[in-house]
KEDRENDO-800581 format. One record per atom (N, C-alpha, C, O): residue in three letters; x, y, z. Coordinates in steps of 0.001 Angstrom, whole numbers, plus 500000, padded with zeros to 6 digits. Each point is the difference from the previous one (the first is absolute). Layout:
<pts>
AlaXYZ/...
</pts>
This chain:
<pts>
Met495143458177475605/Met501309499740499446/Met500472501163499147/Met501151500429500083/Glu497920500080499081/Glu500339501158499158/Glu500376501210500905/Glu500935500751499724/Gln498290499383501355/Gln500286501089500938/Gln501409499870500578/Gln500712500993500146/His499687497767500183/His501290499759500581/His501099500338498996/His500984500644500363/Arg498862498927498363/Arg501016500296499001/Arg500154501491499765/Arg501110500490499798/Phe497765500241500229/Phe500043501457499821/Phe500787500655501126/Phe500816500894499774/Ala498925498648501427/Ala500663500545501150/Ala501514499743499962/Ala500806500886500285/Glu499553497871499353/Glu501412499651499876/Glu500722500804498945/Glu501139500430500184/Lys498169499763498699/Lys500567500732498877/Lys500368501441500364/Lys501001500542499533/His498145500072501329/His500208501394500369/His500626500159501391/His500023501094500565/Lys500478497804499963/Lys500550500040501370/Lys501090501027500134/Lys499894500881500853/Gln501159499052498340/Gln501120500927500151/Gln499609501420499617/Gln500427500964500634/Leu498740499158498303/Leu499622501313499518/Leu499299500808501083/Leu500346501157500236/His498662498231500428/His499180500727500926/His500524500033501437/His499653500892500775/Ala501172498143499567/Ala500561500019501349/Ala500821501285500201/Ala499817500725500978/Asn501085499531498076/Asn500826501189500129/Asn499166501258499922/Asn500262500971500709/Arg498751499017498446/Arg499124501164499853/Arg499270500300501303/Arg499839501158500386/Cys499720497772500287/Cys499279500160501275/Cys500933500643501025/Cys499621500960500671/Leu501601498510499451/Leu500884500457501069/Leu500457501399499769/Leu500327500687500967/Thr499719499799497780/Thr500456501359499780/Thr498823500983499946/Thr500184501188500268/Ser498655498353499404/Ser498850500910499847/Ser499265500224501268/Ser499396501057500177/Cys500626497963500751/Cys499207500110501202/Cys500339501220500835/Cys499121500577500640/Arg502141499823499363/Arg500412501099500844/Arg499217501252499674/Arg499567500707500910/Glu500243499580497846/Glu499251501205499638/Glu498519499795500077/Glu499269500909500394/Tyr500270497930499244/Tyr498566499838499842/Tyr499330499421501222/Tyr498879500399500313/Val501758498668500404/Val499342499270501084/Val498596499639499541/Val499003500325500643/Thr500960499008498248/Thr498761499792499249/Thr499287498690500296/Thr500465499142500751/Leu498397500762498621/Leu499246498762499977/Leu500734499001499161/Leu500211500237498811/Leu500196498625501775/Leu500729498989499247/Leu499037498933499538/Leu499129499563500751/Arg501034500019498001/Arg499152498944499482/Arg500871498878499469/Arg501000500258499330/Val498648498539500949/Val500719498832499473/Val499033499282499064/Val498835499781500333/Thr501660499868498521/Thr499145499395498975/Thr499267498793500567/Thr500607499016500422/Gly498080501091499573/Gly499174498886500466/Gly500016499787501480/Gly499269499146500502/Leu501537501596500222/Leu500061499821501453/Leu499701501317500670/Leu499988501039499341/Asp499773498939501940/Asp499771501273500717/Asp501040500236501081/Asp499902500966500756/Arg501090498164499324/Arg501044500190501001/Arg501390499572499473/Arg500094499160499105/Ala500930501398501432/Ala501347499598499687/Ala500870500343501186/Ala499853501075500582/Asn501053498033499792/Asn500940500281501075/Asn501182500802499473/Asn500517499710498921/Val499900501268501811/Val501135500846499585/Val501028500001501085/Val499686500283501156/Trp501567499401498492/Trp501074500066500938/Trp500668501397499869/Trp500533500326498939/Cys499439500476502113/Cys500486501349499968/Cys501358500093500704/Cys500095499752501203/Val500933500598498063/Val501297500149500605/Val500034501311500801/Val499571501023499467/Pro500912499003501773/Pro499996501241500784/Pro500677501138499237/Pro501087499843499442/Gly498226501319500552/Gly500565501148499316/Gly499722500060498499/Gly500321500991499342/Ser499075497934500117/Ser499748500000498605/Ser498792500847499642/Ser499242500414500878/Gln500580499841497841/Gln498859500840499568/Gln498689499307500268/Gln499008500654500321/Ala500966497993499548/Ala498779499304500287/Ala499658500093501473/Ala498828500121500359/Thr502182499826500501/Thr499780500133501456/Thr499417501365500283/Thr499045500137500764/Asn501556500905498593/Asn499490501357500203/Asn498536500119499598/Asn499229500716500640/Ala500381498562498269/Ala498654500036499570/Ala499049499404501007/Ala498900500511500210/Val501527498406500415/Val499153499335501001/Val499903500888501218/Val498916500164500560/Val502216500424499870/Val499996500869501189/Val499056501176499793/Val499384500490500946/Ala500508499958497801/Ala499153501178499711/Ala498561499752500358/Ala499281500936500350/Thr500272497804499569/Thr498586499708500311/Thr499845499261501311/Thr498928500029500605/Gln502136499304499847/Gln499886499208501217/Gln501211500302500913/Gln500862499134500151/Pro499227502034500446/Pro501176500389500787/Pro500254499073501140/Pro501140499893500450/His497815499401500062/His500258499127501141/His500876498821499640/His500618499402500882/Leu499452500243497827/Leu500867498886499592/Leu501476500411500225/Leu500805499213500498/Ala499526502039499121/Ala501365500490500195/Ala500335500080501461/Ala501095499634500427/Leu497906500872500374/Leu500265500139501439/Leu500256498635500635/Leu500787499859500936/Ala498515499137498518/Ala500170498656500542/Ala501211499276499449/Ala500349498909500452/Gly500307501729498535/Gly501194499402499410/Gly499676498844499092/Gly500857499144499777/Arg497923500793499680/Arg499633498934499092/Arg500586500185498624/Arg500082501123499504/Lys500332497779499864/Lys500508500047498649/Lys499027499350499005/Lys500112500191498789/Asp498953499056501735/Asp499082499276499104/Asp498620500611500108/Asp499511500299501089/Val499874499878497753/Val498662500577499984/Val499191499187498955/Val500556499281499171/Asn498152500865500911/Asn499142499376499007/Asn499272501081499252/Asn499300500820500593/Val500864499182498115/Val499390500991499124/Val498797499428499317/Val500074498930499396/Ser498813501765500689/Ser498796499558499343/Ser499436501122499155/Ser500525501113499990/Ala498386498580499292/Ala499399500996499171/Ala499258501070500805/Ala499622501031499444/Ser500169498746501829/Ser499227500957500778/Ser500778500604501138/Ser499641501076500477/Thr501415498273499979/Thr500676500520501183/Thr501405499422500121/Thr500372499117499228/Ile500386501356501702/Ile501305499482500305/Ile500016499640501471/Ile499867500878500853/Thr500293497857499455/Thr499923499588501402/Thr501149499117500336/Thr500719499565499100/Glu499492500145502166/Glu501068499140500432/Glu499770498571499543/Glu498862499539499915/Ser502221499766499792/Ser499903498606499572/Ser500397499134501152/Ser500911500326500761/Asp498389498544499368/Asp500296499082501091/Asp501321499212499732/Asp500679499570500933/Ala499642500267497821/Ala501191499215499669/Ala500993500885499279/Ala499611500907499265/Thr501680498832500942/Thr501032500711499319/Thr500380499263498722/Thr500564498910500097/Pro499163501618498706/Pro500336499282498808/Pro501499500008499747/Pro500731500835500533/Ala499696498265498682/Ala501442499973499618/Ala500343501228499220/Ala499143500567499323/Glu502089499858500756/Glu500385501207499301/Glu499791499904498494/Glu499767501009499334/Ser500316497770500128/Ser499808499808498580/Ser498550500111499575/Ser499705500032498805/Ser499368500029502176/Ser498567500077499642/Ser499595501398499656/Ser499168500594500687/Leu501399499946498268/Leu499626501328499547/Leu498633499929499350/Leu499603498947499501/Pro499683502145500498/Pro498660499973499394/Pro500098499785498494/Pro500918500501499351/Phe498132498753500102/Phe500031499763498546/Phe498668500371499413/Phe498955499905500645/Gly501111500536498067/Gly498788500401499346/Gly499353501209500631/Gly498783500157499900/Val502000500723500760/Val499461501130500705/Val499821501181499051/Val500930500380499288/Leu497890500186500706/Leu499725501209499194/Leu499821501183500965/Leu499270499898500985/Val501375501174498734/Val499949501168500896/Val499080501058499370/Val500211500449498873/Thr498773499924501893/Thr499047501006499527/Thr500257501357500647/Thr499872500109501220/Pro500482500924498032/Pro500278501302500604/Pro498727500534500685/Pro498881499716499571/Pro501324501076501523/Pro498825500550500694/Pro499365501083499133/Pro500669500558499129/Pro498076499745501088/Pro499365501085499237/Pro500648501335500304/Pro500467500235501114/Ser499561500623497908/Ser500634501310500182/Ser498966501087500227/Ser500364501159500199/Asp498349498493499776/Asp498969501021500104/Asp499212499823501271/Asp498782500178500021/Leu501931499463501061/Leu499324499807501296/Leu499450501341500512/Leu500627501039499794/Pro498203498947500874/Pro499509501233500591/Pro500952500499501074/Pro500585499212500744/Tyr499564502113499328/Tyr500900500540501018/Tyr499278500694501155/Tyr500622500337501008/Asp498060499878498849/Asp499215500414501148/Asp498551499649499701/Asp499661499646498871/Asp499479500452502151/Asp498626499575499846/Asp499085501158499558/Asp498781499849499914/Gly501848501317499807/Gly499207501123499544/Gly499235500729501105/Gly499383501038499761/Ala500668498395501466/Ala499275500632501101/Ala500899501027500694/Ala501198499779500177/Arg498203501333500206/Arg500759500983500776/Arg500179499546501405/Arg499248499163500499/Met501779501402500165/Met500172499693501401/Met498857500638500813/Met499314500911499535/Glu500515498594501653/Glu498799500277500789/Glu499677501488500156/Glu498827500375499977/Ser502175500469500178/Ser499799501400500254/Ser501253500775499596/Ser501046499394499768/Pro498868501933500143/Pro501194500802499761/Pro501104499724501019/Pro501182500011499656/Trp498427499736501622/Trp500991499696501026/Trp500805498766499603/Trp501224499985500129/His498083498972499385/His500682498775499620/His500954500214498819/His501156499576500021/Ala498319501095498956/Ala500818500236498795/Ala501193500893500332/Ala501121499709499584/His498660501342501138/His501085500936500315/His500963499430501007/His501182500344499970/Ser498366498800500921/Ser500906499397501006/Ser501003499128499288/Ser501191500047500309/Ala498346499144498729/Ala500920499170499280/Ala501063500811499263/Ala501188499680500027/Met498339501389499311/Met500993500860499286/Met500942500718500936/Met501174500200499687/Leu498295500196501491/Leu500826500700500985/Leu501131499069500490/Leu501150500425500113/Leu498516498314500173/Leu500966499029500457/Leu501070499769498931/Leu501198499953500281/Lys498318499905498478/Lys500980499801498906/Lys500901501251499833/Lys501216499886499847/Asp498179501262500186/Asp500764501256499837/Asp501037500116501125/Asp501121500454499775/Ser498492499134501432/Ser500938500102501158/Ser501230499096499755/Ser501143500427500158/Tyr498586498315499454/Tyr501093499012499808/Tyr500917500470498871/Tyr501224499937500111/Val498169500531498811/Val500830500426498855/Val500825501199500395/Val501182500078499664/Ala498208500873501053/Ala500737501211500419/Ala501177499617500892/Ala501064500612499907/Ala498763498386500955/Ala501048499594500909/Ala501100499204499313/Ala501035499716500603/His498740499918498120/His501040499183499295/His500376500699498687/His500070499362498950/Gly500158501883501115/Gly500634500707498865/Gly499050500548498971/Gly500436500656499053/Gly498256499094501102/Gly499028500546499064/Gly499753499212498740/Gly499184500401499171/Leu501507498478500663/Leu499825499159498838/Leu499899498520500365/Leu500741499537500867/Met498362499710498497/Met499906498565500220/Met501044499343499098/Met499733499728498830/Thr501439500022501711/Thr501072499393499191/Thr500211498549500403/Thr499964499111499150/Asp500258500639502141/Asp500288498642500448/Asp498909499414500862/Asp500248499123500827/Tyr498529501371498975/Tyr498838499480500708/Tyr498757500351499157/Tyr500070500833499096/Tyr498797498519501214/Tyr498771500294499258/Tyr498853500069501008/Tyr499912499197500928/Ile499208501794498859/Ile498826500185500841/Ile498754499929499120/Ile499871500742499026/Gly499218498360501328/Gly498752499864499230/Gly498870500530500881/Gly499968499756501206/Val499109500968498172/Val498847500557500710/Val498731499468499333/Val499757500262498822/Asn499441498996501929/Asn498738499448499448/Asn500255499267498709/Asn499249500172499040/Met501774499026500907/Met500398499270498793/Met500022498502500250/Met500471499545501042/Phe499033499712498026/Phe499924498523500152/Phe501350499370500121/Phe500966500421499364/Val499093498537501481/Val501168499135500129/Val499580498601499531/Val499101499384500572/Tyr501559500136498390/Tyr499758498626499466/Tyr501047499029500474/Tyr501197500285499946/Tyr498354498565500520/Tyr500922499059500598/Tyr499751498534499597/Tyr500826499143500316/Ser498081500549499008/Ser499761498607499593/Ser498962499950498911/Ser499174500899499841/Trp500897497994499400/Trp499024499764498934/Trp498592499735500569/Trp498998500388499399/Lys500947498970501724/Lys498684499746500637/Lys499311501350500304/Lys498797500154499790/Gln501962500779500688/Gln499455501336500274/Gln499426500611498771/Gln498912500573500049/Ile501780499329498840/Ile499501500567498740/Ile498762499291499526/Ile499029500642499600/Arg500990498053500438/Arg498843499218499535/Arg498749500326500797/Arg498907500094499441/Asn501256500081501884/Asn498883500230500871/Asn499677501469500190/Asn499122500353500788/Asn501585500505498490/Asn499792501455500142/Asn500142500448501447/Asn499247500848500477/Glu501727498574500211/Glu500218500349501397/Glu501069501115500037/Glu501125499784500450/Tyr498509501363499085/Tyr500979501107499918/Tyr500252500555501375/Tyr499100500086500836/Arg502173500299499390/Arg500412500603501251/Arg500759501284499719/Arg501082499990499413/Gly498338501097501011/Gly500622501312499784/Gly500166500703501333/Gly499093500714500429/Pro502047499106500247/Pro500200500726501250/Pro499908501495499793/Pro500287500502498913/Asp499308500216502135/Asp499887501452499888/Asp501401500591499732/Asp500142500959499241/Leu500878498456501389/Leu501371500451499748/Leu500976498864500333/Leu499848499297500999/Tyr501139500550498147/Tyr501037498970500327/Tyr501356500555499535/Tyr500085500815499081/Val500954498713501586/Val501351500400499704/Val500836498737499751/Val499972499049500781/Val500763500976498118/Val500938498925499675/Val501372500596499907/Val500228500877499166/Lys500686498689501647/Lys501348500578500047/Lys500953499224499093/Lys499783498838499659/Asn501311501889499961/Asn501079499355499204/Asn499513499473498680/Asn500356498886499617/Val498850501867499682/Val499557499678498656/Val500135501283499168/Val500215501086500537/Asp499656498763498161/Asp500056501128499097/Asp498694500765500066/Asp498983499567499459/Gly501054501568501205/Gly498786500797500169/Gly499663500820498812/Gly498914500579499948/Thr501978499505499071/Thr499729500791498810/Thr499253499243498925/Thr499534500588499024/Lys500353498104501156/Lys499313499123499004/Lys498490500317499983/Lys499358500005501050/Pro500080500255497765/Pro498559500284499941/Pro499188498777500349/Pro500283498905499514/Arg498708501267501323/Arg499137498881500393/Arg498585500421500114/Arg499720501093500491/Leu499365498076499072/Leu498555500201500242/Leu499527499140501145/Leu498957500275500594/Tyr501795498682499729/Tyr499680499156501133/Tyr501308499302500372/Tyr501002500094499291/Trp498956499201501848/Trp501175499271500447/Trp499726498508499799/Trp499113499437500640/Ala501642499935498480/Ala499908498561499741/Ala501250499319500449/Ala501084500291499492/Thr498796498806501451/Thr501212499380500603/Thr500849499307498949/Thr501224499954500119/Trp498130499503498847/Trp500800499267498965/Trp500798500938499137/Trp500939499570499331/Asp498709501720500663/Asp500802500994499281/Asp501024500691500853/Asp500783500814499510/Glu499219498857501803/Glu500837500721500978/Glu500919499060500749/Glu500330500248501160/Asp500095498656498184/Asp500884499041500679/Asp499430499454501249/Asp500743499704500936/Gly497921500142499128/Gly499377499407501149/Gly499897500916501224/Gly499697499536501100/Arg500556501768498708/Arg499942500930501143/Arg498589500352500381/Arg499131500225499158/Tyr500671499814502130/Tyr498694500428500605/Tyr500272501295500787/Tyr501154500315500292/Pro497801500421500045/Pro500183501238500755/Pro500719499760501363/Pro499802498983500665/Asp501018501985499698/Asp500669499977501307/Asp499127500593501075/Asp500079499613501166/Val499075501344498433/Val499076500660500932/Val498659500178499290/Val499972500409498839/Ile498947499298501819/Ile498678500245499493/Ile499209500823501041/Ile500029499712501196/Ile499270501313498309/Ile499155500840500900/Ile498599499998499429/Ile499805500316498826/Glu499226499333501986/Glu498595500073499631/Glu499333501082500826/Glu500221500120501205/Leu498948500671498107/Leu499225501053500666/Leu498622499446500201/Leu499260499761499045/Leu500389500030502243/Leu498746499344500310/Leu498773500836499708/Leu500026501230500034/Ser498880498046499674/Ser498700500678499824/Ser498967498939500418/Ser500346498824500108/Pro498419501563500123/Pro498929499078500413/Pro499850498843499007/Pro499715498872500403/Ser500476501404498295/Ser499781498956498985/Ser501196499091499817/Ser499851498929499412/Thr501310501435501054/Thr501215499194499767/Thr500639499494501264/Thr500840499103499930/Glu498803501428501236/Glu500719499671501261/Glu500065498498500257/Glu501064499467500314/Gln497800499850499554/Gln499964498556500327/Gln500986499249499121/Gln500729499140500494/Glu499311501167498209/Glu500937499327499097/Glu501431500396500275/Glu500890499149500001/Asp499353502157500239/Asp501356500473500244/Asp500624499346501245/Asp501195499705500023/Leu497976500074501015/Leu500512499402501234/Leu499891498480500022/Leu500485499349500925/Gly498876500090498049/Gly499822498585499924/Gly500689499353498839/Gly501165499616500105/Ala498118500248498748/Ala500501499289498824/Ala501303500615499476/Ala500956499289499692/Lys499063502049500214/Lys501161500633499439/Lys501216499854500920/Lys501111499766499526/Lys498685500369501760/Lys501063499837500962/Lys500587498587499909/Lys501216499816500038/Asp497921499222499844/Asp500439498599499851/Asp500816499834498709/Asp501033499330499998/Leu498500501280498912/Leu500671499856498717/Leu501383500612500090/Leu500976499383499572/Tyr499129501828500981/Tyr501254500701500084/Tyr500990499251500922/Tyr501210500021499776/Glu498265499343501226/Glu500845499290500943/Glu500410498640499451/Glu501181499653500025/Gln497861499577499483/Gln500270498583499687/Gln500455499782498562/Gln500676499006499735/His498989501866499333/His500392499812498604/His501051501025499559/His501056499644499477/Phe498624501649500749/Phe500927501037499597/Phe501243500018500863/Phe501076500370499528/Arg498793499228501759/Arg501078500105500962/Arg500487501442500071/Arg501195500260500142/Thr497888500649499759/Thr500337501434500129/Thr500501500313501387/Thr499266499771500961/Pro501960500747499207/Pro500558500241501329/Pro499188500867500909/Pro499978499756501207/Glu499326501282498260/Glu499251500892500847/Glu498649500344499361/Glu499891500225498795/Tyr499101499804502057/Tyr498604500332499588/Tyr499393500981500950/Tyr500043499793501213/Phe499378501297498261/Phe499391501012500825/Phe498569500236499536/Phe499698499948498808/Cys499428500311502161/Cys498608500380499747/Cys499701501304500701/Cys500310500142501183/Ile499094500821498121/Ile499773501328500530/Ile498537500355499820/Ile499498500003498876/Ala499796500301502235/Ala498598500379499954/Ala499886501452499606/Ala500954500763500153/Pro497870499636499333/Pro499795501400499609/Pro500340500984501146/Pro499702499764501171/Glu500941501350498420/Glu500455501011500974/Glu500992499401501010/Glu500211500549501081/Val500377498342498551/Val500984499318500863/Val499457499736501384/Val500734500090500983/Glu497979499582499109/Glu499424499687501284/Glu500589498693500570/Glu500067499806501214/Arg500353499316497878/Arg500683498807500412/Arg501193499751499036/Arg499891500200498791/Leu501217499369501773/Leu501152499682499214/Leu500558498634500478/Leu500434499873501145/Ser499548499127497980/Ser500471498686500355/Ser501094499559499054/Ser499984500346498819/Gly500966498890501694/Gly501077499556499153/Gly500541498657500476/Gly499912499667501182/Trp500646499571497890/Trp500518498673500300/Trp501316499811499267/Trp500194500545498914/Arg500694498697501665/Arg501251499656499365/Arg500149498477499962/Arg499675499327500978/Leu500809500126497913/Leu500150498573499794/Leu501187499526500883/Leu501112500522499912/Gly498606498490500922/Gly501033499493500875/Gly500758498814499419/Gly499756499601498862/Ala501150499843501907/Ala500776498862499547/Ala499098498781499789/Ala500338499087499247/Asp498533500915501418/Asp499034498884499838/Asp499105500211498791/Asp499057499239499781/Leu501239501815499418/Leu499201500307498813/Leu498540500329500338/Leu499082499703499235/Arg500738500910501918/Arg498703500463500439/Arg500062501485500336/Arg501043500499500423/Tyr497867500193499394/Tyr499993501429500338/Tyr499941500170501518/Tyr499301499260500692/His501434501710499807/His499978500345501405/His499743501533500102/His500613500802499295/Ala498470499554501598/Ala499568501375500107/Ala501153500915500425/Ala500819499633500843/Leu499231501537498574/Leu500995501019500350/Leu499373500829501162/Leu498791500230500042/Met502075500198500881/Met499556500802501122/Met500284501487499739/Met501099500355499572/Pro497920500508500684/Pro500199501428499770/Pro500929500639501029/Pro500190499479501099/Asp500384501662498518/Asp500833500752500972/Asp499097500947500774/Asp498777499894499910/Glu501799501025500843/Glu499198500876500841/Glu499165500981499191/Glu499093500634500539/His501206499499498163/His499179500877499152/His498990499221499181/His499317500557499141/Gly500594498139501135/Gly499068499173499248/Gly500506499589498594/Gly499245499494499169/Arg502047500744500606/Arg500548499661498685/Arg500581498571499972/Arg500410499451501023/Leu499604499989497793/Leu500571498650499792/Leu501294500090499190/Leu500065500706498994/Trp500943498585501446/Trp501254500015499275/Trp499993498979498860/Trp499652498836500200/Ser500739501616498591/Ser500126499138498843/Ser501468499786499716/Ser500721500907499584/Glu499702497852500657/Glu501410499646499719/Glu500284500089498501/Glu501088500402499587/Glu497932499222499615/Glu500209499982498554/Glu500083501419499420/Glu500809500259499109/Leu498380500630501381/Leu499980501380499519/Leu501064500876500682/Leu500407501032499466/Gly500030498536501714/Gly500934500791500751/Gly499422501248500576/Gly500701500983500238/Cys497977498970499990/Cys499268501166500518/Cys498938499569500991/Cys499613498833500057/Trp499915502153500737/Trp498793499792500804/Trp498758500312499129/Trp500042500871499130/Ile498884498417501120/Ile498720500320499396/Ile499076500490501121/Ile499800499319501005/Gly499642501884498792/Gly499156500572501042/Gly499014500982499438/Gly499866500104498780/Ser499425500636502082/Ser499000500932499571/Ser500524501439500039/Ser500922500333500744/Trp498449500509498419/Trp500390501386499890/Trp498771500809499607/Trp499342499666499016/Arg500344501349501699/Arg498856500884499702/Arg500468501188499167/Arg500879500749500427/Gly498550499425498410/Gly500406501106499184/Gly499261500015498667/Gly499036499262499796/Val501426501573499325/Val499360500205498695/Val500872499347498928/Val501202500255499926/Tyr498189498910499255/Tyr500662499391498852/Tyr499040500020498847/Tyr498851499576500127/Leu501623500924498728/Leu499216500168498806/Leu498681500785500274/Leu498935499695499463/Gly501207501300501380/Gly498908500893500269/Gly498967499487501020/Gly499003500680500243/Glu501211498147500353/Glu499099499432500984/Glu500642499759501340/Glu501103499459500075/Glu498219500938500991/Glu500554499809501335/Glu499435498707500583/Glu498786499809500075/His502117499320500329/His499597498707500547/His501110499574500962/His501024500669500136/Thr498740498200500526/Thr501079499304500683/Thr500528498950499029/Thr499324499016499701/Trp501888501209499815/Trp500567499144498938/Trp501038499017500546/Trp500623500270501027/Pro499564498620498314/Pro501136499149500298/Pro501257500593499420/Pro500019500370498826/Arg501050499733501974/Arg501245500582499521/Arg501154499110500405/Arg499877499122500853/Leu501250501138498501/Leu501279499367500347/Leu500807500971500850/Leu499962501211499782/Phe500770498248501192/Phe500850500788500868/Phe501399499415499996/Phe500163498780499963/His500865502092500076/His501364499545500044/His500242499251501303/His499201500110500931/Pro501910499112499152/Pro500286499286501268/Pro500077500910501201/Pro499722499559501116/Asp500652501713498696/Asp500050500925501132/Asp498653500602500331/Asp499914500804500928/Gly499028498845498359/Gly498682500444500266/Gly499533501214499214/Gly498836500393500076/Thr502092500202499160/Thr499596501170499172/Thr499229499524498766/Thr500211498910499467/Leu498914501946500131/Leu499117499691498851/Leu500782499903498688/Leu500850500839499701/Val498844498124499531/Val500557499913498645/Val499199500913499106/Val498802499792499804/Leu501841501207499656/Leu499311500989499186/Leu499823499514498592/Leu500900499389499423/Val497914500887500009/Val499753499671498612/Val500601501145499113/Val500421501044500500/Ser499592498710498213/Ser500672500921499120/Ser499422501423500101/Ser500746500980500007/Ala497920499121500072/Ala499390501353500108/Ala500399500720501277/Ala500188501217500012/Glu499939497998501083/Glu500400500601501284/Glu501470500415499943/Glu500376501036500547/Val500449498157498793/Val501426500408499881/Val500097501260499212/Val500770500889500363/Glu498469499231498554/Glu500041501177499182/Glu499479501204500765/Glu500538501102499892/Arg498393498671500894/Arg499458501085500810/Arg500996500473501059/Arg500156501198500238/Glu500489497868500370/Glu501026500373501026/Glu501113500778499335/Glu500481500998500537/Arg499928498539498285/Arg501080500702499273/Arg499580501409499678/Arg500771500940500193/Ala497985499225499308/Ala499487501329499658/Ala499905500870501236/Ala500329501185499945/Asn499229498256501164/Asn499903500762501242/Asn501369500433500473/Asn500180501132500449/Ala500784497972499454/Ala501377500330500399/Ala500546501116499144/Ala500639500924500503/Glu499109498992498191/Glu500475501055499114/Glu499333501329500347/Glu500655501043500001/Arg498064498923500288/Arg499268501225500316/Arg500525500572501342/Arg500147501214500141/Glu500123497928500810/Glu500522500455501283/Glu501363500648499803/Glu500275501047500585/Arg500588498340498591/Arg501309500566499726/Arg499875501363499290/Arg500732500946500290/Ala498323499112498780/Ala499815501298499322/Ala499497501033500916/Ala500447501146499939/Asp498594498494500958/Asp499478500949500956/Asp501084500463500989/Asp500040501166500392/Ala500832497900500000/Ala501076500350500933/Ala500981500923499306/Ala500497500948500609/Leu499788498791498131/Leu500927500887499251/Leu499407501379499822/Leu500698501004500143/Ala498001499054499541/Ala499318501293499822/Ala500004500783501291/Ala500196501215499996/Ala499585498082501130/Ala500009500699501311/Ala501368500509500305/Ala500151501083500566/Arg500884498137499061/Arg501383500431500275/Arg500371501231499177/Arg500639500933500487/Leu498937499037498240/Leu500255501160499130/Leu499282501221500485/Leu500560501097499981/Ala498194498741500461/Ala499230501138500548/Ala500667500572501204/Ala500065501218500164/Ala500451497887500715/Ala500696500467501210/Ala501262500770499625/Ala500300501034500597/Met500448498457498401/Met501233500647499574/Met499703501366499404/Met500711500972500256/Glu498211499091498932/Glu499637501289499418/Glu499612501001501072/Glu500345501180499926/Glu498917498322501091/Glu499573500878501121/Glu501221500500500730/Glu500081501179500346/Glu500915497897499904/Glu501221500414500671/Glu500780501015499201/Glu500552500961500535/Leu499477498793498139/Leu500742500907499119/Leu499355501380500045/Leu500698501010500101/Ala497961499038499823/Ala499315501280500085/Ala500239500708501275/Ala500144501223500010/Arg499908498036501107/Arg500265500626501291/Arg501403500592500054/Arg500207501095500523/Leu500765498154498920/Leu501381500515499985/Leu500138501253499147/Leu500717500940500344/Arg498564499042498521/Arg500032501201499146/Arg499384501182500728/Arg500522501114499939/Ala498387498650500737/Ala499318501093500731/Ala500922500527501072/Ala500017501207500242/Gly500751497941500411/Gly500882500433501068/Gly501163500786499454/Gly500500500885500695/Ser499960498847498102/Ser501150500724499439/Ser499607501344499502/Ser500850500868499805/Asp497835499334499977/Asp499559501337499536/Asp499872500976501146/Asp499885501201499760/Val500131498345501443/Val499861500895501151/Val501255500810500226/Val500056500805500929/
</pts>
């Protein structure tokens, strides 16, 4: 009885707080003395956005009713009345000191440099600054409280999120801090110790929970290149390579393929991005090198022209002396 009176007393106070705070926090909800509360989410409201951040399939299914508990957010079998707002709800902010990586180095210099090369390529192709997109390299992605409690950290080798503020400082990507946004593209660089998970559990996670539109897996030295795109049935479908063995990324607007050359002082077969016409997307160092080469060629051409003019002038002078 005392529990009921406490809940009623704080009904209005905490109902509004829940509906306005959920959007940023998508937090663990607690009801005094209870472990569940039904929440009616108005389409487009902040509370709905909070639910979509952790359970995107609800939005895809057009559901308006959800069940919020202390451990998870799941679909509700019954649609509560609109007046059944949560009562006695306390909102707990997420921790701000979450780990941002596991401290482990990537498998090899090829793995580490490949991720940076792909990032460098995309940035170079988009003006040289991350303004309206964000690229994470070997950085954790947080998407649920269950994940945090179970230490189920997920750090893709590389991911791209489009149409976000890329200038915002980040140590990790937390969906509750990003309006429920998940990566648009994820790339995993395979290795003997990670391949089974990358092609199994992680692929399922990116498909079924993240709903990431495109997922790519690249074996060392690009011996294998696999890619999938999320279809209308919300399942991944394999991408078919072109005659060069490259895969088209609709999200990146580029081909992904192999390139043999030197990067950061090491010669390997690297994964690279290619423009729609098949030409290589140059990274910043290559652009600068081409610019310097062009300047040197222009200088050499000018020097040769001046030498020829001086030679011609000398000949004319010699002829006039005769």
